[in-house]
KOLKERO-931825 format. One record per atom (N, C-alpha, C, O): residue in three letters; x, y, z. Coordinates in steps of 0.1 Angstrom, whole numbers, padded with zeros to 4 digits, always signed. Atoms other than C-alpha are relative to their C-alpha. Layout:
% KOLKERO-931825
alaXYZ ...
This chain:
% KOLKERO-931825
met-0002+0003-0014 met-0024+0388-0071 met+0002-0015+0001 met-0004-0023-0006 ser-0003+0014-0002 ser-0009+0355-0060 ser-0012-0008+0005 ser-0020-0003+0013 arg+0011+0009-0005 arg-0033+0326-0054 arg+0006-0014+0003 arg+0017-0017-0001 ile-0004+0013-0003 ile-0030+0291-0041 ile-0002-0009-0012 ile-0012-0009-0019 thr+0001+0010+0010 thr-0023+0263-0066 thr+0000-0014+0006 thr+0009-0017+0014 leu+0001+0013-0006 leu-0034+0228-0057 leu+0007-0010-0010 leu+0005-0010-0022 leu-0008+0009+0008 leu-0011+0200-0069 leu+0002-0013+0008 leu+0000-0014+0020 asn-0005+0012-0006 asn+0000+0165-0063 asn+0012-0004-0009 asn+0013-0001-0021 phe-0012+0005+0008 phe+0033+0148-0074 phe-0002-0016+0000 phe-0001-0022+0010 his+0003+0014+0001 his+0025+0113-0087 his-0011-0005+0010 his-0010-0015+0017 lys+0011+0003-0008 lys-0008+0114-0068 lys+0003+0001+0015 lys-0005-0002+0023 asn-0003-0003-0014 asn+0010+0123-0036 asn-0001+0014+0003 asn+0005+0023-0003 pro+0002-0014-0003 pro-0002+0155-0020 pro+0010+0006+0010 pro+0008+0018+0013 phe-0010-0006-0010 phe+0027+0159+0004 phe+0012+0006-0007 phe+0023+0001-0007 leu-0010-0006+0009 leu+0046+0183-0018 leu+0012+0004+0007 leu+0023+0004+0002 gly-0011-0005-0007 gly+0068+0197+0009 gly+0011-0010+0003 gly+0023-0006+0006 ile-0011+0010-0002 ile+0087+0164+0013 ile+0009+0000-0013 ile+0020-0005-0012 phe-0008+0002+0013 phe+0098+0166-0024 phe+0006+0013-0005 phe+0013+0013-0015 gly-0007-0012+0005 gly+0109+0202-0027 gly-0001+0012+0010 gly-0008+0012+0019 lys+0000-0013-0007 lys+0117+0237-0013 lys+0003+0011-0010 lys+0009+0008-0020 ala-0001-0011+0010 ala+0117+0271-0029 ala+0005+0013+0008 ala+0003+0015+0019 asn-0002-0014-0003 asn+0131+0306-0026 asn-0007+0008-0011 asn-0015+0003-0018 asp+0007-0008+0010 asp+0120+0335-0048 asp+0006-0001-0014 asp+0000+0004-0023 asp-0006+0002+0014 asp+0143+0324-0077 asp-0001-0014-0004 asp-0001-0017-0016 trp-0001+0014+0003 trp+0144+0286-0075 trp-0009-0009+0008 trp-0013-0006+0019 leu+0007+0011-0006 leu+0123+0256-0068 leu+0009-0012-0002 leu+0012-0017-0013 ile-0009+0012+0000 ile+0146+0227-0058 ile-0010-0012+0001 ile-0016-0014+0012 leu+0011+0010+0000 leu+0124+0197-0067 leu+0005-0014-0004 leu+0015-0015-0011 ala-0004+0014+0003 ala+0127+0159-0068 ala-0001-0003-0015 ala-0011+0000-0022 arg+0000+0004+0014 arg+0136+0145-0102 arg-0011-0011-0001 arg-0013-0019+0007 gly+0010+0010+0003 gly+0108+0125-0118 gly-0014+0005+0002 gly-0024-0002-0001 val+0013-0006-0001 val+0079+0148-0109 val-0006+0002-0014 val+0001+0006-0023 pro+0005-0001+0013 pro+0055+0148-0139 pro+0001+0014-0005 pro+0001+0024+0002 arg-0003-0013+0006 arg+0061+0176-0164 arg-0011+0010+0002 arg-0008+0022+0005 glu+0011-0009-0002 glu+0026+0191-0160 glu+0000+0006+0014 glu-0002+0018+0016 ala+0000-0005-0013 ala+0030+0194-0123 ala+0012+0010+0002 ala+0011+0020+0009 ile-0012-0009+0000 ile+0065+0210-0127 ile-0004+0013-0006 ile-0001+0024-0001 lys+0004-0012+0007 lys+0050+0235-0152 lys-0009+0008+0009 lys-0007+0021+0010 arg+0009-0008-0008 arg+0022+0245-0128 arg+0007+0005+0013 arg+0004+0016+0017 ala-0008-0005-0012 ala+0046+0247-0098 ala+0008+0012-0004 ala+0009+0022+0003 lys-0009-0011+0005 lys+0070+0269-0118 lys-0008+0013-0002 lys-0004+0023+0002 glu+0008-0012+0003 glu+0042+0292-0129 glu-0006+0006+0014 glu-0006+0018+0015 ala+0006-0005-0012 ala+0026+0294-0094 ala+0011+0008+0009 ala+0007+0018+0015 leu-0010-0006-0008 leu+0059+0303-0077 leu+0009+0010-0007 leu+0017+0017-0001 asp-0008-0009+0008 asp+0074+0323-0106 asp+0015-0002+0002 asp+0022+0007+0005 val-0014+0004-0002 val+0107+0305-0104 val+0006-0009-0011 val-0002-0014-0019 asp-0006+0011+0008 asp+0132+0284-0123 asp+0001-0013+0009 asp+0000-0012+0021 val+0000+0013-0007 val+0133+0247-0114 val+0013-0008-0002 val+0018-0009-0013 val-0011+0009+0000 val+0162+0225-0105 val-0006-0014+0004 val-0011-0016+0015 glu+0004+0013-0003 glu+0153+0188-0107 glu+0012-0008+0004 glu+0022-0009-0003 val-0012+0007-0006 val+0176+0167-0085 val-0005-0011+0009 val-0016-0011+0014 thr+0002+0009-0011 thr+0178+0138-0062 thr+0011+0003+0011 thr+0021+0010+0007 ile-0010-0002-0010 ile+0196+0139-0029 ile+0004-0014+0006 ile-0005-0020+0012 gly-0004+0013-0004 gly+0216+0108-0021 gly-0008-0011-0007 gly-0010-0022-0003 gly+0008+0009+0008 gly+0196+0092-0049 gly-0015-0001+0004 gly-0022-0009-0002 thr+0014+0000-0004 thr+0163+0098-0031 thr-0008+0012-0005 thr-0002+0022-0009 ser+0008-0011+0005 ser+0134+0120-0040 ser-0005+0009+0012 ser-0013+0018+0010 leu+0004-0007-0012 leu+0130+0134-0004 leu+0007+0013+0001 leu+0013+0016+0012 val-0008-0012+0001 val+0145+0167-0014 val-0004+0010+0010 val+0005+0017+0016 gly+0005-0010-0010 gly+0123+0189+0009 gly+0005-0003+0014 gly+0006+0006+0022 ser-0004+0004-0013 ser+0134+0169+0039 ser+0015+0001+0001 ser+0021+0001+0013 leu-0014+0001+0000 leu+0171+0169+0029 leu+0008+0012-0002 leu+0020+0012-0003 leu-0007-0012+0002 leu+0179+0205+0023 leu-0008+0012+0006 leu-0020+0011+0008 val+0006-0013-0003 val+0171+0241+0034 val+0007+0010-0009 val+0018+0009-0013 leu-0006-0011+0008 leu+0176+0273+0014 leu-0007+0013+0003 leu-0018+0014+0008 asn+0006-0013+0001 asn+0171+0310+0014 asn+0006+0007-0012 asn+0011+0000-0021 ser-0005-0007+0012 ser+0181+0337-0011 ser+0015+0000-0001 ser+0021+0004-0011 arg-0015-0001-0001 arg+0218+0334-0001 arg+0007-0014-0002 arg+0018-0014-0007 gly-0007+0013+0001 gly+0225+0297+0001 gly-0009-0012+0002 gly-0021-0011+0005 ile+0007+0013-0002 ile+0216+0260+0004 ile+0009-0008+0009 ile+0021-0008+0008 val-0007+0010-0009 val+0225+0236+0032 val-0006-0013-0003 val-0019-0015-0001 val+0005+0013+0005 val+0221+0200+0021 val+0006-0012+0008 val+0017-0011+0014 ser-0004+0012-0008 ser+0223+0166+0038 ser+0013-0006-0005 ser+0017-0004-0017 asn-0013+0005+0004 asn+0257+0149+0038 asn-0001-0014-0007 asn+0009-0020-0011 ile+0002+0012+0009 ile+0242+0119+0018 ile+0001+0005-0014 ile-0001-0004-0023 val+0001-0004+0014 val+0243+0141-0013 val+0012-0005-0008 val+0023-0006-0003 tyr-0011+0004+0009 tyr+0263+0128-0043 tyr+0006+0012-0007 tyr+0000+0023-0007 asp-0007-0011+0007 asp+0288+0149-0062 asp-0007+0006-0011 asp-0008+0018-0013 asp+0007-0006+0011 asp+0267+0152-0093 asp-0012+0007+0004 asp-0016+0017-0002 glu+0012-0008-0006 glu+0237+0163-0072 glu+0005+0013+0005 glu-0002+0023+0003 leu-0005-0012-0005 leu+0258+0188-0055 leu+0003+0011-0011 leu+0001+0022-0009 lys-0003-0009+0011 lys+0269+0203-0088 lys-0013+0006-0005 lys-0013+0018-0009 leu+0012-0006+0004 leu+0233+0208-0098 leu-0005+0011+0009 leu-0010+0021+0005 leu+0003-0010-0010 leu+0227+0227-0066 leu+0009+0012-0002 leu+0004+0024-0001 glu-0010-0011+0002 glu+0258+0248-0072 glu-0003+0008-0012 glu+0001+0020-0013 asp+0003-0007+0013 asp+0246+0257-0107 asp-0011+0010+0002 asp-0013+0019-0007 thr+0010-0011-0003 thr+0219+0279-0091 thr+0008+0013+0003 thr+0002+0024+0002 gly-0007-0012-0004 gly+0247+0303-0082 gly+0000+0003+0015 gly+0007+0012+0019 leu+0000-0001-0015 leu+0239+0300-0045 leu+0012-0007+0006 leu+0017-0016+0001 glu-0010+0007-0008 glu+0265+0291-0019 glu-0006-0013+0005 glu-0017-0012+0010 val+0005+0013-0004 val+0261+0254-0011 val+0010-0006+0010 val+0022-0006+0008 ala-0008+0007-0010 ala+0273+0236+0020 ala-0007-0013+0004 ala-0019-0014+0003 ile+0005+0013-0004 ile+0269+0201+0033 ile+0000+0000+0015 ile+0009+0005+0022 val+0002+0002-0015 val+0256+0193+0068 val+0012-0008+0005 val+0015-0019+0001 pro-0012+0007-0005 pro+0287+0184+0088 pro-0003-0010+0011 pro+0005-0020+0013 gly+0003+0009-0011 gly+0269+0166+0116 gly-0008-0012-0004 gly-0008-0016-0016 lys+0007+0013+0003 lys+0248+0134+0119 lys-0014+0002-0004 lys-0021-0007-0008 glu+0014-0003+0004 glu+0215+0152+0111 glu-0001+0000-0015 glu+0003+0009-0022 asn+0001+0001+0014 asn+0207+0140+0076 asn-0012+0008-0005 asn-0012+0015-0015 ala+0012-0006+0005 ala+0171+0154+0073 ala-0001+0014+0005 ala-0010+0018+0013 ile-0001-0013-0005 ile+0180+0190+0078 ile-0012+0008-0004 ile-0016+0017+0004 gly+0012-0007+0004 gly+0149+0202+0060 gly-0012-0003+0010 gly-0021+0005+0010 asn+0010+0003-0010 asn+0128+0186+0087 asn+0002+0007+0013 asn-0008+0010+0021 val-0004-0005-0013 val+0146+0202+0116 val+0004+0015+0000 val+0009+0020+0010 ala-0004-0014+0001 ala+0152+0238+0104 ala-0011+0007-0008 ala-0015+0003-0019 leu+0009-0009+0006 leu+0128+0266+0095 leu+0007+0012-0003 leu+0012+0019+0006 val-0009-0011+0004 val+0146+0293+0075 val-0006+0010-0009 val-0015+0006-0017 asp+0003-0010+0010 asp+0141+0325+0056 asp+0012+0009-0001 asp+0023+0006+0004 asp-0011-0009+0001 asp+0163+0355+0049 asp+0003+0008+0012 asp+0013+0015+0013 lys-0002-0008-0013 lys+0159+0370+0084 lys+0006-0009+0010 lys+0015-0004+0018 ala-0005+0009-0012 ala+0166+0340+0107 ala-0002-0014-0003 ala-0008-0018-0014 ala+0003+0014+0000 ala+0165+0303+0113 ala-0004-0005+0013 ala+0002-0001+0023 leu+0004+0007-0012 leu+0147+0282+0139 leu+0004-0014-0002 leu-0001-0020-0012 val-0004+0014+0002 val+0162+0248+0145 val-0004-0008+0012 val-0006-0003+0023 asp+0002+0010-0011 asp+0156+0217+0166 asp+0010+0003+0011 asp+0022+0004+0009 pro-0009-0003-0011 pro+0170+0223+0201 pro+0012-0010+0001 pro+0022-0007+0007 glu-0010+0011-0001 glu+0190+0190+0197 glu+0010+0001-0012 glu+0020-0007-0012 leu-0010-0001+0012 leu+0208+0201+0164 leu+0014+0004+0005 leu+0015+0012+0013 asp-0013-0002-0005 asp+0245+0200+0168 asp+0006+0014-0003 asp+0001+0020-0013 asp-0005-0014+0002 asp+0265+0232+0171 asp+0007+0002-0013 asp+0007+0013-0019 glu-0007-0001+0013 glu+0286+0225+0140 glu-0009+0003-0011 glu-0006+0011-0020 thr+0009-0003+0011 thr+0256+0224+0118 thr-0007+0013+0002 thr-0009+0020-0008 val+0006-0014-0002 val+0241+0255+0134 val+0010+0010-0005 val+0006+0020-0011 glu-0010-0010+0005 glu+0274+0273+0125 glu+0000+0000-0015 glu+0001+0011-0021 val+0001+0000+0015 val+0271+0262+0089 val-0012+0007-0005 val-0011+0015-0014 leu+0013-0007+0004 leu+0235+0274+0087 leu+0003+0015+0001 leu-0001+0023-0008 asn-0003-0015-0002 asn+0247+0308+0101 asn+0009+0005-0011 asn+0007+0016-0016 asp-0009-0004+0010 asp+0276+0310+0077 asp-0005+0001-0014 asp-0002+0010-0022 val+0005+0002+0014 val+0259+0299+0045 val-0012+0008-0003 val-0014+0015-0013 leu+0013-0007+0002 leu+0224+0314+0049 leu+0001+0014+0005 leu-0008+0022+0002 lys-0002-0013-0005 lys+0238+0345+0066 lys-0012+0005+0009 lys-0017+0016+0008 val+0010-0003-0010 val+0212+0344+0094 val+0004-0004+0014 val+0012-0012+0015 lys-0001+0005-0013 lys+0211+0342+0131 lys-0009-0012+0002 lys-0020-0013-0002 val+0007+0013-0003 val+0201+0307+0143 val-0004-0001+0014 val+0003+0001+0023 tyr+0006+0002-0013 tyr+0178+0301+0172 tyr-0005-0014+0002 tyr-0007-0021-0008 arg+0004+0013-0003 arg+0168+0269+0189 arg-0015+0001+0006 arg-0017+0009+0014 gly+0014+0000-0005 gly+0131+0261+0196 gly-0008-0011-0006 gly-0004-0018-0015 thr+0010+0011+0005 thr+0101+0238+0190 thr-0012+0007-0005 thr-0015+0019-0003 ile+0013-0004+0005 ile+0068+0241+0172 ile-0009-0011+0003 ile-0007-0022-0002 gly+0009+0011-0003 gly+0039+0221+0186 gly+0008-0010+0009 gly+0005-0022+0008 asp-0008+0008-0009 asp+0064+0207+0212 asp+0009-0010-0008 asp+0012-0021-0003 ser-0007+0009+0008 ser+0083+0191+0183 ser+0013+0007-0006 ser+0012+0019-0009 gly-0012-0006+0006 gly+0119+0197+0171 gly+0000-0001-0015 gly+0009+0005-0022 leu+0001+0001+0015 leu+0107+0189+0135 leu-0006+0013-0005 leu-0017+0013-0011 val+0006-0014+0003 val+0102+0227+0130 val-0001+0002-0015 val-0010+0010-0019 gly+0001-0002+0014 gly+0108+0224+0092 gly-0013-0006-0006 gly-0017-0003-0017 met+0012+0006+0004 met+0077+0202+0089 met-0012+0005+0008 met-0023+0004+0004 ser+0011-0005-0009 ser+0057+0217+0118 ser-0004+0014-0004 ser-0014+0019+0002 ala+0004-0014+0004 ala+0056+0251+0101 ala+0005+0002-0015 ala+0013-0005-0020 val-0004-0005+0013 val+0059+0268+0067 val+0000+0015+0001 val-0009+0021+0006 ile-0002-0015-0002 ile+0072+0304+0063 ile+0002+0006-0014 ile+0008+0001-0022 asn-0004-0010+0011 asn+0073+0332+0037 asn+0000+0014+0006 asn-0002+0015+0019 lys-0001-0013-0006 lys+0076+0369+0041 lys-0013+0006+0006 lys-0013+0016+0013 tyr+0013-0005-0005 tyr+0039+0373+0048 tyr-0004-0006+0014 tyr-0010+0000+0022 gly+0005+0007-0012 gly+0034+0347+0076 gly+0007-0013+0002 gly+0015-0018-0006 ile-0005+0013-0004 ile+0041+0315+0093 ile-0012-0008+0004 ile-0020-0005+0013 leu+0010+0010-0003 leu+0016+0286+0093 leu+0005-0011+0008 leu+0015-0017+0004 cys-0006+0009-0009 cys+0021+0263+0122 cys-0009-0012+0004 cys-0021-0011+0002 his+0006+0012-0006 his+0012+0229+0137 his-0011+0005+0010 his-0009+0015+0018 pro+0010-0004-0009 pro-0021+0232+0157 pro+0003+0000+0014 pro-0003+0007+0022 asp-0004+0000-0015 asp-0004+0225+0190 asp+0010+0011+0003 asp+0016+0010+0014 leu-0009-0012-0003 leu+0017+0257+0188 leu-0004+0006+0013 leu-0016+0009+0015 ser+0003-0005-0013 ser+0020+0270+0223 ser+0002+0016+0000 ser+0007+0021-0010 asp-0001-0015-0001 asp+0018+0307+0234 asp+0015+0003+0001 asp+0019+0013-0006 asp-0014-0003-0001 asp+0055+0306+0243 asp+0007-0002-0013 asp+0016+0005-0017 glu-0006+0002+0013 glu+0064+0291+0209 glu-0004+0011-0010 glu+0005+0015-0018 glu+0004-0011+0009 glu+0044+0318+0191 glu+0008+0013+0004 glu+0012+0020-0005 lys-0008-0012-0004 lys+0062+0345+0212 lys+0014-0002-0006 lys+0020+0008-0010 leu-0014+0002+0005 leu+0096+0330+0202 leu+0000+0002-0016 leu+0009+0008-0021 leu+0001-0002+0014 leu+0085+0329+0165 leu+0000+0015-0004 leu+0007+0019-0013 lys+0000-0014+0002 lys+0078+0366+0167 lys+0013+0007+0003 lys+0017+0016-0004 glu-0013-0005-0003 glu+0111+0373+0183 glu+0010-0004-0010 glu+0019+0005-0014 val-0010+0004+0010 val+0130+0353+0157 val-0003+0006-0013 val+0007+0011-0020 phe+0003-0004+0014 phe+0112+0362+0125 phe-0007+0014-0001 phe-0008+0019-0013 gly+0005-0014+0001 gly+0096+0396+0134 gly-0015+0001+0003 gly-0023-0008+0000 glu+0014-0003-0005 glu+0064+0410+0149 glu-0010+0001-0012 glu-0022-0001-0011 glu+0008-0003+0011 glu+0051+0418+0114 glu-0006-0012-0007 glu-0016-0011-0014 arg+0004+0012+0006 arg+0046+0382+0104 arg-0014-0004+0005 arg-0016-0004+0018 glu+0012+0007-0004 glu+0011+0367+0105 glu+0003-0014+0004 glu+0010-0021-0003 ile-0002+0014-0005 ile+0012+0336+0126 ile-0013-0006+0003 ile-0021-0001+0011 asn+0013+0007-0002 asn-0016+0311+0125 asn+0003-0015+0001 asn+0014-0019-0002 ile+0000+0015+0000 ile-0022+0274+0131 ile-0009-0005-0010 ile-0018+0002-0015 gly+0008+0006+0011 gly-0036+0251+0105 gly+0004-0014-0002 gly+0013-0020+0004 thr-0003+0014+0004 thr-0035+0217+0089 thr+0000+0000-0016 thr-0004+0010-0022 val+0000+0001+0015 val-0031+0205+0053 val-0004-0015-0003 val-0003-0024+0005 asn+0003+0014+0005 asn-0043+0175+0032 asn-0010-0007+0010 asn-0007-0019+0014 arg+0010+0006-0008 arg-0074+0168+0054 arg+0005-0003+0014 arg+0003-0015+0018 gly-0003+0002-0015 gly-0060+0172+0089 gly+0014-0003+0003 gly+0017-0005+0015 thr-0014+0002-0004 thr-0023+0167+0087 thr+0006+0012+0007 thr+0006+0023+0001 pro-0005-0012-0008 pro-0007+0189+0114 pro+0013+0004-0004 pro+0017+0016-0002 phe-0014-0004+0004 phe+0028+0189+0099 phe-0002+0007-0014 phe+0000+0001-0025 val+0004-0008+0012 val+0019+0217+0074 val+0011+0001-0010 val+0009+0002-0022 gly-0011-0001+0009 gly+0054+0218+0060 gly+0001-0011-0010 gly+0008-0010-0020 ser-0001+0012+0009 ser+0049+0184+0045 ser-0009+0002-0012 ser-0008-0006-0022 gly+0010-0001+0011 gly+0021+0196+0022 gly+0000+0013-0007 gly-0009+0016-0015 ile+0000-0014+0006 ile+0030+0232+0012 ile+0015+0003-0004 ile+0024+0001+0003 ile-0012-0006+0004 ile+0058+0248-0008 ile-0004+0015-0003 ile-0013+0017-0010 thr+0004-0014+0002 thr+0058+0286-0008 thr+0013+0009-0001 thr+0024+0005+0003 asn-0009-0012+0000 asn+0078+0318-0015 asn-0008+0012+0001 asn-0020+0012+0004 ser+0008-0012-0002 ser+0068+0354-0015 ser-0009+0003-0012 ser-0017+0012-0012 lys+0008-0002+0013 lys+0052+0350-0050 lys-0011-0009-0001 lys-0020-0007-0010 gly+0011+0009+0002 gly+0029+0321-0045 gly+0001-0012+0010 gly+0010-0012+0018 val+0001+0012-0009 val+0019+0289-0027 val-0006-0012-0008 val-0016-0010-0015 ile+0005+0012+0006 ile+0015+0254-0039 ile-0003-0009+0012 ile+0004-0011+0021 val+0006+0007-0011 val-0006+0231-0017 val-0005-0014-0004 val-0010-0015-0016 gly+0005+0013+0003 gly-0014+0194-0016 gly-0015+0000-0003 gly-0023+0007+0004 asp+0014-0001+0005 asp-0047+0188-0035 asp-0010-0008+0008 asp-0022-0008+0004 lys+0010+0006-0009 lys-0063+0168-0007 lys-0005+0010+0011 lys-0013+0007+0019 ser+0004-0010-0011 ser-0066+0200+0014 ser-0014+0005-0002 ser-0019+0006-0013 thr+0014-0004+0000 thr-0100+0212+0023 thr-0002+0015-0001 thr+0008+0022+0000 gly+0003-0015+0001 gly-0117+0246+0018 gly+0004+0007+0012 gly+0010+0018+0011 val-0003-0007-0012 val-0113+0255+0054 val+0016+0001+0002 val+0021+0011+0006 glu-0014+0000+0000 glu-0076+0245+0053 glu+0006+0011-0009 glu+0015+0018-0006 leu-0005-0010+0010 leu-0071+0266+0022 leu-0002+0014+0004 leu+0006+0023+0001 met+0003-0013-0005 met-0087+0296+0037 met+0010+0005+0010 met+0015+0016+0010 arg-0010-0003-0010 arg-0063+0295+0066 arg+0014+0002-0006 arg+0022+0011-0003 ile-0013-0002+0007 ile-0033+0290+0043 ile+0001+0013-0007 ile+0011+0020-0007 glu+0001-0012+0008 glu-0044+0319+0021 glu+0002+0012+0009 glu+0009+0022+0006 ser+0000-0012-0009 ser-0049+0343+0051 ser+0013+0002+0006 ser+0017+0012+0011 thr-0013+0000-0006 thr-0015+0334+0064 thr+0012+0003-0009 thr+0021+0011-0006 leu-0012+0000+0009 leu+0008+0331+0034 leu-0001+0008-0012 leu+0008+0009-0020 leu+0001-0009+0012 leu-0006+0354+0008 leu-0003+0014+0005 leu-0009+0016+0015 pro+0002-0014-0004 pro-0007+0392+0009 pro-0015+0004+0000 pro-0018+0016+0003 
């Protein structure tokens, strides 16, 4: 049975800034220590693509993916784009001005929730490449839905300020069967997406997280 794996990347517990995963791939910032990569790969049961986006390590903030495709910031370089395309997934570049697409979109294979201010052209690309219906909304009254929540097929862990209306929308968008909880990571950080990378096979969490935080993460994101 899957369990939580505690990790840091170069002593930084905010793992979600540096990578995102689906059930086949972990797209991870180049330069993460080999032992951390090995443990992440084992925890999520995936292959790993090490890459920079626009020469930066903020991979988790600069792309989104599901089992069908990847949408990446328009600051991506050609050689970086090729590495993403080598996954075999369809890859598209954000057409609008929003560079940090990973911060403002929460996606899986069923749907996507995006910042209400995200431009229509980018919404259309998300729809076309990820093959999902795209909805607009907030989590914790923030358009940073990709950092205010983390999702897998079992549940959605959200910013502690999640409202009743926002929870209702999440159920409408992603399905009534999902466990929806609020929580924090890394000793009180409300932007849980910054400290967690997950898929349906495992969860890796920043190693500053407390026992109480880990219990909430486990009850939400593991079967």
